[in-house]
N, C-alpha and C positions, 0 to 999 in steps of 0.2 A: 465331798461326797463321792462315794464310789458306787456306780450303778451296776447292778448285775442283770444280764439278760440271758435268756435261754428258753427253749420250748419246755413245756411240761416234761419232767423227767430228766432234764439235763443236769440236775444237781445243784441248782442255784442256792437252795436253802442250806444244803450240806456244806457247800464250798463257802458261801457267804458267812455262815456261822463259824466255820473254821478260821476264816480270815479275820472276822471280828475278834475271835479269841486270841489269835496270834498277835494282834496289834492293839488289843483292848479297846475296840471301837464298838459303839452301839450298832446293832443289826436290826433293821426294820423290814419285815416282809409284808407286802400288800396282800398276799394270799392269806396270811395269818390274820391280818386286820379284817379282811372280809369274813373269814370263818369265825372270828370272835367278836367283832364289833358291828357288823352289818345286820340289817333286818333279815328275818327269815325269808322274806320275799326275794331279797337280793341274793342271799345264799342259794336258794333254790334255782334262781336264774343262772348263777355262776356254775352250779353243779351240773347244769345241762350243757356246759361247754362254752357259755357265753362270757363275755367280759362285763364287769360292773360298769355303770355309765361313768363318764368323766366326772360329773358332779358328785357322785357317790364317793369316788376315789379322792377327790379334793377334800371333801368333808372328813373322810377317814384320816387323811394325811395331815390335816391342819394341826391337830394336837401334837402329833409327833414332831412336825417342823418347829412348833413353838417350844417344845421341851428340849429339842436338840439345837436350838438357836446358837450359832457361832461354833459348833462342833463339827468335826469330821465324822461321818458315819457311813454305813453301808445300807443301800436301799435295794431290795430284792423285788423285782416284778413291776417296776414303774420307771419310766412311762411306758404305756402300751398303745397309745394313740398319739397322733401328731399334736392335737390340742393339749394332751398331757405333757408332751415334750416342751411345747411352748410355755406351758404353765410352770413347770419345774425350773426352766431357765429364767423366766420372768420373776419368779419369787425368790431367787437366790439372794438378791441384794436385800430384800425385805427381811428374810429370815437369817441373814448373815452366814451364808454358806456359798461354796462354789462346787460345781460339778467337775471333779478332778479327772475322772476316767470312767469309761463304759467298758465292762468286761463281758464278753459274749461267749457263753458256753455252747458249743456246737455238738449236736448228736443227730443221728439219722431218725426219721419218723419211726422206723422199725424198732430201733433201740428204745425210743421214748415209749412205745407201746409195751415192750417187754418189761421195762423197768417199772412202769406205772401199774401194770397189772400185777406184778410181783409184790408191790407194797400193799395191795389189798384194801385200799381206802374205798369207802362207799361211793364217792363221786367219781372213781376211776373205772368207768365202763369203756368198752371199745369205742362206742359212739362218741362219748364225751371226750375221750383222749384224741381221737381223730379230729374232732372239731377244734379242740384247743390248739393242737399242733397246726392245723390249717390256718386258723385265725392268726396265731403267732407269726407264722412265716409271711402271711399276707401283709401284716402291718409293721413288721420289725424293720425291714430294709429302709423305708422312708424315714423312720425314726433315727436309725443309726447314721444315715446320710445327713439328716438335720443336725444331730449332735456334732458330727465331724465338721460341718459348716460353721458351727459355733466354737470351733477350736477345742473340742473335747476329744482326747484321744480315744479311739475305739480299737479295742484289742480282742481278737477272736482266738479262742483256745479250744483245741480238740478235746472234748469231754467224753470220748469213747473208752478211755482207759480206766484204770483202777482209781478209787477215790484218792489214794495217796499220790498217784502220778499226776492226776488233774490238779490236785492242790498244789503240788510243787510248781506247776506251770502258772497257776492263779497267783501264788505268792510271788513268784519271780516277776510277773507282769504288774502286780499291784504295788510292789515294794517301793518303786521310785515315786509313786503318787501318794503314799501315806505321809501325812504331815509328821514331822519329827520322829520318823521311824528310827528306833534305836537298835533293832535286831537285824 
């Protein structure tokens, strides 16, 4: 499993989808799962800049983990809390996967604001963006430290460049971790 991290607006989905296409890997976005499979109450809560509860995320991911049992895949937006990081590592053996690498896309809060306001999605208000970026930075460092302590390589990539430049860096970083990469 390849984990993608980055604050809102860093391009996790764009880069994760491109990497999935490049190596023909399944791509799972917890943001998409929340938007498409969570209750309206949970979606409203998340639209205010909050994170869905750990229990909601475990429930949403269960079917994905079952369907992808034994495969390598890309997970965008999870884990976001230390208990979620514990959960994903503890469930690796049960669902027959391993966490191969964590890729972190780094952008400034100002760039996150600019990018998200430009995409014009309804849940992208200045207040919600500010809160999502704040919460992300508050929680991500302990998670990355934990993953590193579990011998998961953590690779930071400057995501301030063009989509193609960032993808070139993502591809170069991920290539050695993709199982049976033929390209």
